[in-house]
Every structure is written in structure tokens, then in C-alpha cells.
C-alpha positions as semicolon CSV with decimal commas, in nm:
position;residue;x (nm);y (nm);z (nm)
1;X;-0,130;-0,801;2,122
2;X;-0,161;-0,426;2,130
3;X;-0,523;-0,318;2,174
4;X;-0,493;-0,031;1,928
5;X;-0,339;-0,205;1,627
6;X;-0,662;-0,190;1,423
7;X;-0,749;0,172;1,490
8;X;-0,711;0,380;1,177
9;X;-0,625;0,745;1,201
10;X;-0,782;0,977;0,944
11;X;-0,674;1,305;0,793
12;X;-0,887;1,620;0,805
13;X;-1,086;1,499;0,503
14;X;-1,170;1,168;0,671
15;X;-0,934;0,960;0,455
16;X;-0,782;0,668;0,651
17;X;-0,408;0,701;0,719
18;X;-0,214;0,374;0,756
19;X;0,155;0,323;0,827
20;X;0,304;0,016;0,662
21;X;0,478;-0,238;0,882
22;X;0,754;-0,332;0,638
23;X;0,859;-0,343;0,273
24;X;0,991;-0,671;0,134
25;X;1,197;-0,666;-0,183
26;X;1,173;-1,009;-0,339
27;X;1,287;-1,156;-0,668
28;X;0,942;-1,131;-0,828
29;X;0,763;-0,848;-0,642
30;X;0,806;-0,570;-0,393
31;X;0,550;-0,608;-0,116
32;X;0,437;-0,331;0,116
33;X;0,280;-0,490;0,424
34;X;0,003;-0,306;0,604
35;X;-0,004;-0,539;0,902
36;X;-0,330;-0,642;1,065
37;X;-0,589;-0,450;0,864
38;X;-0,931;-0,509;0,722
39;X;-0,997;-0,240;0,465
40;X;-1,365;-0,252;0,387
41;X;-1,472;0,083;0,248
42;X;-1,466;0,170;-0,116
43;X;-1,262;0,488;-0,129
44;X;-0,930;0,647;-0,062
45;X;-0,660;0,564;0,191
46;X;-0,324;0,720;0,258
47;X;-0,033;0,484;0,322
48;X;0,286;0,603;0,490
49;X;0,557;0,367;0,371
50;X;0,781;0,295;0,670
51;X;1,061;0,138;0,463
52;X;1,090;0,320;0,131
53;X;1,187;0,129;-0,182
54;X;1,560;0,198;-0,225
55;X;1,708;0,339;-0,545
56;X;1,900;0,014;-0,610
57;X;1,582;-0,199;-0,630
58;X;1,504;-0,363;-0,965
59;X;1,287;-0,096;-1,131
60;X;1,065;-0,342;-1,321
61;X;0,940;-0,538;-1,018
62;X;0,564;-0,498;-0,962
63;X;0,446;-0,359;-0,628
64;X;0,188;-0,538;-0,412
65;X;0,010;-0,448;-0,089
66;X;-0,054;-0,713;0,176
67;X;-0,321;-0,678;0,443
68;X;-0,339;-0,936;0,720
69;X;-0,639;-1,043;0,923
70;X;-0,679;-1,285;1,210
71;X;-0,725;-1,583;0,975
72;X;-0,533;-1,497;0,657
73;X;-0,346;-1,244;0,447
74;X;-0,460;-1,080;0,125
75;X;-0,206;-0,956;-0,128
76;X;-0,325;-0,736;-0,412
77;X;-0,140;-0,569;-0,697
78;X;-0,109;-0,193;-0,688
79;X;-0,211;-0,052;-1,027
80;X;-0,209;0,283;-1,206
81;X;-0,543;0,441;-1,304
82;X;-0,512;0,285;-1,651
83;X;-0,481;-0,065;-1,494
84;X;-0,107;-0,105;-1,555
85;X;0,077;-0,260;-1,258
86;X;0,283;-0,012;-1,052
87;X;0,653;-0,097;-1,063
88;X;0,936;-0,013;-0,828
89;X;1,050;0,262;-1,067
90;X;0,731;0,458;-0,989
91;X;0,782;0,435;-0,613
92;X;1,158;0,477;-0,565
93;X;1,221;0,685;-0,253
94;X;0,845;0,752;-0,215
95;X;0,728;0,767;0,144
96;X;0,353;0,836;0,113
97;X;0,097;0,713;-0,138
98;X;-0,271;0,783;-0,189
99;X;-0,456;0,470;-0,297
100;X;-0,814;0,422;-0,418
101;X;-0,958;0,095;-0,288
102;X;-1,198;-0,012;-0,562
103;X;-1,361;-0,312;-0,397
104;X;-1,616;-0,351;-0,673
105;X;-1,342;-0,428;-0,925
106;X;-1,090;-0,566;-0,673
107;X;-0,828;-0,301;-0,749
108;X;-0,592;-0,090;-0,543
109;X;-0,522;0,213;-0,762
110;X;-0,225;0,444;-0,703
111;X;-0,359;0,799;-0,724
112;X;-0,060;1,006;-0,604
113;X;0,279;0,973;-0,437
114;X;0,500;1,195;-0,225
115;X;0,873;1,200;-0,155
116;X;1,060;1,398;0,110
């Protein structure tokens, strides 16, 4: 195993920057995998989506984020600030997202998105 898999880079503001390992388009959800990560802090993180959600994906599918650890994986829904689940339509061709990790409420909140 690569010794540096768990090291998180940060931007100039100190916000962790993670590159996803893959995007899986299923029949019930679209999952963005973050690989072997343990995200403990309450706060913001930037995720570079390595495999963008294609334009032909079902636009109503909810988007989840999966973080893996040594013993298990945790999948959580990505939600908008109002608590509504993020769907594929909101992330089509998006390559970078800013997410607020609200550990107190157990939410991953989409704060902004960027396309090329």
C-alpha cells in the first residue's frame, strides 16, 4: 500500500483537498468514492471529482460520497444547504465541489461546484 494515501493536501486557506478515486453510476444512486479517508474535522473540504458525472446520467439519481477506512466504508448522502438531497442534475459535468462536513448533524452539505 502506498505510504502517502492518507495525506491530505490543503489549499491556501487550510481547507483539505481530496481527489476522488472513482464515480459509480448505479440504478439507485451515483456514488463518488473518496478512497481510504477518515474525515474527522467539522468544516469544509474540497473534492476534485476524477470521473465527472456524464450528461447522459439519470438526472434524478441522488449523489452519495463514500469514505473507506481500514475496517469499513461509510456512505453518506450529499445534501444542499436546505437539506434536500443533491441529484445528478446538480453535478453534471462538475469537476470540483466544496463540501461542508457537519459531523454534529451527520451531513455532507454541497456549498459550491465548479465546471471547466
